[in-house]
C-alpha positions as CSV (number, residue, x, y, z in Angstrom):
1,M,45.0,38.2,30.9
2,E,43.4,34.8,31.9
3,G,40.4,33.3,30.8
4,S,40.3,31.9,26.9
5,T,36.9,33.2,26.4
6,A,34.0,35.9,28.6
7,A,30.2,36.0,28.1
8,A,28.2,39.1,28.1
9,A,25.5,38.6,30.5
10,G,22.1,37.6,29.8
11,T,23.5,36.9,25.9
12,T,25.4,34.1,24.0
13,S,27.7,36.3,22.5
14,R,31.5,35.0,23.3
15,F,34.7,36.5,22.6
16,G,38.3,35.0,23.1
17,L,40.8,36.8,25.0
18,A,44.0,35.7,23.3
19,P,48.0,37.3,22.7
20,P,48.3,40.0,20.8
21,R,49.5,38.6,16.8
22,R,53.5,38.3,17.2
23,F,53.5,39.1,20.6
24,I,54.7,36.2,21.3
25,L,58.2,36.7,20.8
26,P,59.3,39.7,22.8
27,A,58.1,38.7,25.4
28,I,60.4,35.1,24.7
29,L,63.5,37.8,23.8
30,L,62.5,39.4,26.8
31,L,62.3,36.3,29.5
32,L,65.7,35.0,27.6
33,S,67.0,39.5,28.3
34,E,66.3,38.4,32.1
35,R,68.0,34.6,32.1
36,P,68.8,32.3,30.1
37,G,66.2,29.0,29.5
38,Y,65.3,25.6,28.1
39,G,62.4,25.7,26.3
40,Y,60.1,24.3,28.1
41,G,61.1,26.2,30.6
42,L,60.1,29.5,29.1
43,V,56.1,28.5,29.3
44,P,55.0,29.0,33.0
45,R,57.1,32.2,32.8
46,L,54.9,33.2,29.6
47,D,52.1,32.1,31.5
48,E,53.8,34.9,33.9
49,L,53.3,37.8,31.1
50,R,49.1,36.9,31.4
51,F,48.7,37.8,28.0
52,G,46.7,34.6,26.7
53,H,47.6,30.7,26.7
54,V,50.6,29.9,24.7
55,D,51.4,26.3,24.3
56,R,54.8,24.1,24.2
57,P,54.6,24.0,20.6
58,A,54.3,27.6,19.6
59,V,56.8,28.4,22.0
60,Y,59.4,26.2,20.4
61,R,58.6,27.2,16.8
62,A,58.8,30.8,17.7
63,L,62.6,30.0,19.4
64,A,63.1,28.4,15.6
65,Q,62.3,31.6,14.0
66,L,64.7,33.8,16.2
67,E,67.5,31.1,16.1
68,R,67.4,31.7,12.1
69,D,66.9,35.4,12.5
70,E,70.4,35.3,15.1
71,L,68.1,36.5,17.6
72,V,68.6,33.9,20.2
73,W,72.0,31.5,19.9
74,V,71.8,27.6,21.2
75,S,73.9,26.0,23.1
76,S,74.1,22.2,24.9
77,Q,74.1,21.7,28.3
78,S,74.6,18.0,29.4
79,P,72.6,16.7,32.1
80,T,74.1,14.1,34.4
81,A,71.8,11.2,32.8
82,G,70.0,11.3,29.7
83,Q,70.4,13.8,26.3
84,S,71.6,16.8,26.8
85,R,69.2,20.5,27.0
86,R,69.5,23.7,24.7
87,V,69.6,26.4,26.4
88,Y,68.7,30.1,25.0
89,Q,70.2,32.8,24.6
90,V,69.8,36.2,23.3
91,T,72.3,37.5,21.0
92,P,73.4,41.6,20.4
93,L,70.7,41.7,17.9
94,G,68.7,40.4,19.5
95,E,69.2,42.8,22.6
96,K,68.7,45.1,19.8
97,V,65.7,43.9,18.2
98,L,64.2,43.5,21.4
99,R,65.2,47.5,22.6
100,V,62.6,48.5,19.1
101,W,60.1,46.2,19.7
102,M,60.0,47.7,23.3
103,G,59.0,51.0,21.6
104,V,56.5,49.3,19.5
105,I,54.4,47.9,22.7
106,K,54.8,51.5,24.4
107,Q,53.3,53.1,21.2
108,E,50.6,50.2,21.5
109,H,49.8,50.9,25.5
110,D,49.5,54.5,24.3
111,Y,46.7,53.6,21.9
112,L,44.9,51.5,24.1
113,G,44.8,53.8,26.6
114,Q,43.1,56.7,24.1
115,V,40.3,54.0,23.8
116,L,39.7,54.1,27.6
117,R,39.8,57.0,27.7
118,R,37.7,57.6,25.3
119,Y,35.3,55.2,27.0
120,Q,36.0,56.9,30.4
121,S,34.3,60.2,28.6
122,T,31.5,58.6,27.3
123,G,30.6,59.2,30.8
124,T,28.1,56.3,30.7
125,T,27.7,54.2,34.3
126,D,29.3,50.9,33.0
127,A,32.0,53.1,32.0
128,V,32.3,54.6,35.6
129,L,31.9,50.6,37.1
130,A,34.8,49.8,34.4
131,E,37.3,52.5,35.9
132,V,36.5,51.1,39.4
133,E,36.7,47.8,38.9
134,G,40.1,48.3,36.5
135,G,41.8,50.7,38.7
136,W,42.4,52.7,35.8
137,A,43.8,56.3,37.3
138,A,47.2,55.0,37.0
139,A,47.4,53.9,33.5
140,L,44.9,57.2,32.6
141,G,47.5,59.5,34.4
142,V,44.6,61.4,36.3
143,G,45.4,64.4,36.4
144,W,45.3,67.5,39.5
145,S,44.9,70.4,40.6
146,P,47.4,70.8,42.5
147,V,44.6,73.2,45.0
148,S,42.5,71.8,47.8
149,S,39.1,73.0,48.3
150,T,39.2,72.4,52.0
151,S,43.2,72.9,52.9
152,A,42.7,76.2,52.6
153,N,40.5,77.5,55.2
154,R,41.1,73.9,56.6
155,R,37.0,73.5,56.9
156,M,34.5,71.8,54.2
157,T,34.3,73.9,51.2
158,S,31.9,74.4,48.3
159,L,33.3,73.2,44.5
160,R,32.2,76.3,43.2
161,D,30.1,76.6,40.4
162,P,32.6,77.2,36.7
163,A,29.6,79.6,35.2
164,A,30.2,81.3,38.9
165,R,34.9,81.7,38.7
166,D,33.6,83.0,34.7
167,A,32.0,86.2,35.7
168,G,34.8,87.0,38.3
169,G,32.6,85.4,41.5
170,D,34.0,83.3,44.0
171,G,31.1,81.4,42.8
172,A,30.0,81.4,47.6
173,G,26.5,81.3,48.0
174,S,25.3,81.0,44.1
175,S,23.8,77.7,44.4
176,F,21.9,78.4,47.5
177,E,20.4,82.1,46.6
178,P,16.5,82.8,46.7
179,G,16.2,84.0,42.9
180,G,18.2,81.0,41.9
181,M,15.3,78.9,41.0
182,S,14.5,82.3,38.7
183,A,16.0,80.1,35.8
184,V,13.8,77.2,36.3
185,P,10.2,76.5,33.8
186,R,7.2,77.9,36.2
187,D,4.9,74.7,34.0
188,W,4.5,72.7,36.6
189,S,3.4,75.2,39.0
190,D,-0.5,73.7,38.8
191,R,1.4,70.1,39.5
192,I,2.3,71.3,43.2
193,D,-0.8,71.4,45.0
194,T,-1.2,73.4,48.4
195,D,-3.2,70.2,49.9
196,G,0.9,68.4,49.4
197,T,-0.4,66.0,47.3
198,E,3.0,66.6,45.4
199,S,4.3,65.2,48.4
200,P,8.5,64.2,47.8
201,K,8.8,59.8,47.3
202,R,11.3,57.9,48.1
203,F,14.1,57.1,45.6
204,R,16.1,53.7,46.8
205,L,19.5,53.8,45.8
206,V,20.3,50.7,43.0
207,P,23.9,49.0,44.5
208,E,25.0,47.9,41.9
209,R,24.8,50.7,39.6
210,S,26.0,53.4,42.3
211,V,30.1,53.9,42.9
212,V,32.4,56.3,44.6
213,L,35.7,56.9,43.4
214,I,38.6,58.5,45.8
215,E,41.3,59.4,43.6
216,V,44.9,60.7,45.5
217,R,47.9,62.8,44.7
218,S,51.1,61.0,45.8
219,T,55.4,60.8,45.1
220,V,55.0,58.0,42.9
221,G,51.8,59.1,40.8
222,P,48.1,59.1,41.3
223,L,45.9,56.0,43.6
224,S,42.5,55.4,42.9
225,F,40.7,54.1,45.7
226,G,36.8,52.6,44.4
227,A,34.0,51.0,45.5
228,I,31.1,49.4,44.0
229,G,28.0,49.2,46.4
230,L,26.7,52.5,47.5
231,T,23.0,52.1,49.5
232,G,20.8,54.4,51.1
233,S,17.4,56.7,49.7
234,V,16.5,59.9,48.8
235,E,13.2,61.9,49.2
236,A,12.2,64.1,45.8
237,T,9.6,65.4,44.1
238,V,9.8,64.2,40.5
239,I,7.5,65.7,37.1
240,D,8.3,65.3,33.8
241,G,11.4,63.8,33.9
242,V,12.7,66.8,35.9
243,L,13.9,67.4,39.6
244,R,11.6,69.7,41.6
245,T,13.5,71.2,45.0
246,E,9.9,73.4,45.7
247,V,10.0,71.0,48.8
248,A,13.9,70.3,49.1
249,P,14.6,66.4,48.5
250,T,16.8,65.1,51.4
251,G,18.4,61.8,51.6
252,R,21.5,59.3,52.9
253,L,24.4,57.8,51.4
254,E,26.3,55.4,53.6
255,I,29.4,53.6,51.6
256,A,31.2,50.3,53.3
257,I,34.7,51.8,53.8
258,A,36.0,47.7,53.2
259,E,34.8,47.2,50.2
260,L,37.5,50.5,48.7
261,R,39.8,48.7,46.7
262,S,43.3,50.0,44.4
263,G,44.2,46.7,41.9
264,N,46.9,46.9,45.1
265,N,46.8,44.6,48.2
266,L,49.5,46.6,49.7
267,Y,48.0,50.1,49.3
268,D,45.3,48.7,50.5
269,A,45.6,47.3,53.6
270,E,48.2,49.9,54.7
271,L,45.6,52.8,54.3
272,L,42.3,50.7,55.9
273,R,44.8,50.9,58.5
274,R,45.8,54.4,58.9
275,I,41.2,55.0,58.7
276,D,40.6,52.3,61.2
277,A,38.1,50.9,58.6
278,R,37.1,48.3,61.9
279,R,36.3,51.4,64.5
280,F,34.6,53.0,61.8
281,P,33.4,51.5,58.7
282,T,31.0,53.3,56.7
283,A,31.0,57.0,56.0
284,K,27.7,58.7,55.5
285,V,26.2,61.5,53.4
286,E,23.4,63.3,54.9
287,L,21.6,65.9,52.3
288,R,19.8,68.4,54.2
289,E,19.1,71.1,51.6
290,C,18.7,71.2,48.3
291,A,18.4,73.8,45.0
292,A,18.6,74.5,41.7
293,S,22.2,76.5,40.4
294,G,20.9,78.1,37.5
295,P,19.6,75.9,34.4
296,G,19.7,72.7,33.3
297,T,20.3,69.9,35.7
298,R,23.1,71.5,38.3
299,Y,22.0,71.8,42.1
300,G,23.9,72.8,44.5
301,L,23.6,70.7,48.1
302,K,24.2,71.2,51.5
303,G,24.8,68.7,54.3
304,E,26.8,66.6,56.6
305,L,29.7,64.1,55.8
306,T,30.5,61.2,58.6
307,F,34.0,59.8,57.4
308,H,36.4,58.4,60.0
309,G,34.0,58.7,62.7
310,V,33.8,63.1,62.4
311,T,31.2,64.6,61.2
312,R,31.4,68.1,58.9
313,P,28.9,70.7,57.5
314,A,29.5,69.9,53.4
315,E,28.3,71.3,50.2
316,G,29.2,71.1,46.9
317,T,27.4,70.8,43.0
318,V,26.2,68.0,41.3
319,D,24.3,66.9,38.1
320,V,20.7,65.1,38.5
321,H,19.4,63.8,35.3
322,A,15.9,62.3,35.8
323,V,15.4,59.5,33.1
324,S,11.6,59.5,33.9
325,D,9.8,60.4,36.7
326,E,10.7,56.9,38.5
327,R,15.0,56.9,38.3
328,L,17.4,59.7,39.3
329,V,21.1,59.2,38.3
330,V,23.3,62.0,40.4
331,T,26.7,62.6,40.0
332,G,29.3,64.8,41.1
333,E,33.3,65.2,42.7
334,Q,34.1,67.1,45.2
335,V,37.6,67.6,46.6
336,F,38.3,66.8,50.2
337,D,41.0,67.0,53.1
338,I,42.1,64.4,55.1
339,R,43.1,66.2,58.0
340,D,39.9,67.7,58.6
341,F,38.8,64.3,59.5
342,S,41.4,63.4,62.3
343,I,43.7,61.7,59.4
344,P,46.9,62.3,58.7
345,S,48.4,62.5,55.7
346,P,49.3,58.6,55.3
347,T,52.6,58.0,54.0
348,V,53.3,54.5,53.1
349,L,56.6,52.1,51.8
350,M,58.9,55.6,51.8
351,F,56.2,57.3,49.4
352,R,54.1,60.4,51.1
353,I,50.0,60.5,49.8
354,Y,48.9,63.7,49.8
355,P,46.2,65.1,52.2
356,D,43.8,66.9,49.2
357,V,41.6,64.0,47.6
358,R,39.0,63.8,45.0
359,V,35.8,61.9,45.5
360,R,33.7,60.6,42.2
361,L,30.3,60.0,42.9
362,H,28.0,57.5,40.6
363,A,24.9,57.2,42.4
364,E,21.6,55.6,39.8
365,A,17.8,55.7,42.4
366,E,14.7,53.9,41.1
367,L,11.5,55.2,42.9
368,E,10.5,52.7,45.5
369,E,7.3,50.7,45.1
370,T,4.5,51.3,47.6
371,R,2.9,48.6,49.3
């Protein structure tokens, strides 16, 4: 980690970023196992590990301790002019201790992964944003189903409703059957006038709180590309914090393809080249139909997805939470086959990326002020 402090936005609260306690000892052993070195030469090499600031006195104190414990030994090297320099090397005992330390670090890594997963499972907007900003997929070991919902029939298909699957059906059409509204309370019928006074209102997406994650499988493990900054709007009717579908909500979402990032510049550049981001700079979703998918906050959607210059019909199920009559939060995921959009399965640096990709969406929209 870099930086000595981090401040919470809008507050004076600060915390220091410091290296883990006593981590400098295994860090020095690791560097000396790579190659022997001088004390002062270890300082910039420690900086490369990016776990916090370490000054020269701290390095020499750690070297003295390692020498007393017989984990390193010192030899003198006489330069062409001036005072002789002390060269540090790892002893056989030091190599064994370093191996033990690596087990401890792996355990700490697992514990920290649990912290990340617990934070991720809160499902808050900030947790989703942090996942995109930090590129967590590889670190968390993203799970994956080997079956794509699009590759079976080579066309866009819906994510089946779990309730329908449990009942033994395939879920086809369950989101849009005429009887799908029967489980929705009817208390609001007097709020929807036949003359159209309860017409849909426009909700504008909040870009800094709207994010898309594209997770892919590869022969070297999972990769995740994320972007913050979805734009667009939704036309919908919300009464007492509930999305109403008597008049079907409609909408449009867009994402700038060039904003997708994985945290690896090489992967990012290659994939953006493969999908021809310069020629096709945006991906778009047009919402055409929306109906309640049983009780609760799940809704079935139908519309069109445009990606890589190719438009395909798409359908799926999302959760829509009306925080109030003035704010909507939409979350959902869908699996697509990139070959449906005329994109061959990319092969980057001798490893293969599989064609089925999972797209996760978290979008927040606020009621647009009327003028």
